[in-house]
N, C-alpha and C positions, 0 to 999 in steps of 0.2 A: 503493500499499499504506502504510494506517495504520497508524503504531506512534507508542504513548503508554506516558509513566513516571508513577507516583505513587507519593511515599514516604509508606508507610502507617506511623501511630505504632503498632503492633502488633507480637508477632512475626512470623515467617513461619507458624509452627504455626497461628496463629489463622487467620491470613488464608486457609491451606489449609486448615482445618477448615469455614469459610463456604463457598467454593468449593465442597469435599467433600460438601457439603450439599444437596441437590437438591428438599429441601421450601423452601430459601432463597433459590431462583436469582432469585425476583418482586423481593426486599428488594432486591436490586443490579444487577438487570437491568433498565436505564430502557424502559419501556413494556411492562413484563409485568405483567399483574394476577391471574394466577393459574397454577400449576405443577403439573403431574400424570408422575410416574415412570409410563412406559409397558412399558419392560423393561430386564431387567439391574438389576443396582445400580449405582448414580452412586457414583462416577464411574471407574467401571469400564470399559474399552472397550466399544464398542457398546453403551451403556448410553444410554438415550435418556429424556427429559423431552418433554413435551408442554406449552405453554403459551399463552394469550392477550393479543394485545396489542389495545389499544384505542384505532382513533386516531378521537377524533369520538364520531360513533358506527358507526363501520364495528369490528367486532370478526374481528379473523383470529386464526386457531391455527395454528400451527407447531411447529417440533420441531427441538430440537437433541440430535445425538450425539457420545459420546464418542470419540474417534479416536486419540488417544493418550493419558494418563497416565504421568506419573511421579512418584508421589508421592516428597517433598513438595516439590518444585518447579515440577512441569510440567504443564499441563492445555490440551489440544488438542482442539479445537468445532468442530462443523461444524454449521450454523445453518442449514436448511432453510425457505427464503419462499417456499412454493410456486411459481408461476409466475415470478419474481423472480429464483430458485434459489437456490445455495448459496453459501455464505461459511465462509472457515476462521476461525477467532479462536483464539490462542493466548495463553496466560498464564505467564509465565514470575515465578517468587519467589526473589526474593535477599535474602538478608540484608544488612543495612545497618545493622552493630551491632545495638542488640538491637532495632532495626525491620526491615522490608520492603519493600524496592523492586519494585515489581510492574510488569512490564512488559507490556502489550497488544500485539498484532499483530495487523491483521483485512486477511483480502483475499479477495474476490471466488472462488470456486472453479469453478461451473458456471452456465447459465442467461443471463438478460437482464442481471441485475447487472454479472456482467463486461462485455457489451458497451456498456453505457451507463455503465462507471467512468469519471469524468472529474474534473477538478480541480475542479468544483461538486459532487460525492459524495462527496470526500474532504473538503472543508470541512464537510459534514454529518456524515459520519463521525467526525473528529476531536472535533467538537462533543457527539456522543453517547458517544464516550469519555471527555472531561473529567467529563460526568455523571455515566458508571455508574462511573469510579473513584473520582469523588465520596463514589456513594453507598455503594461496597466499602468506602471506608478508613473511611467513617462507620459503616457495620456492625460491622465487626473493631476499629474503637477504641473502640467499644462494649461489644463483647465483652469484648478487654482490659482495660476499667475493671471488666468484672464487672457490666454493666448493662442484659446481656440480655434482652429482651423476656419475659415465659412463655410456655413453647411452646404453650399452649392460645388464649392472646390474641393471637397472631403468626402463627399459622396460619389459613389457609380451611378449613373443616371439608372432610373428604373428599369428601363428598357433593356439597358445590358444586363442589369441584376437577372433579370426574368431571365434570357437569355443563357446567360451562366448557367444558370440552376438547372432552366429549362424542365424540372417536371419528374428531371430523370429518380429513380428510384434507390434508395442507400440500403 
């Protein structure tokens, strides 16, 4: 089970606002190139986002579903990765003075990912979490300084997002 934490130099509310904005998912989730809300209203329970992951020439479309949401400090997601199965990804936000301690906990739930889970996979997951939390911190700290990019400049056009994830089943 991969657990990692990071002190983010932004308020818990700022961090929550980023996590609760499904359109910003690709800004901080490692490997995602585009996102599209599929069903529900993110981050309500059972809301889904589809996203595209690019690994070299490969393009994979996966989905993430909100399984638990306790505003403003707990968000638990189920990431679906096709034949690899699913994983639970939980974020806990704790006030730490004027900043926010983000605790990220991930483990496989179903499928091949759980069967193949070993120390090597754990190392890769820890490296991915380090990068993810670094990206999340950068986005949140930028927002806290009032440096958030213009909405039109940071978002992929809706038509391109729809085309990128084109309803493929993950």
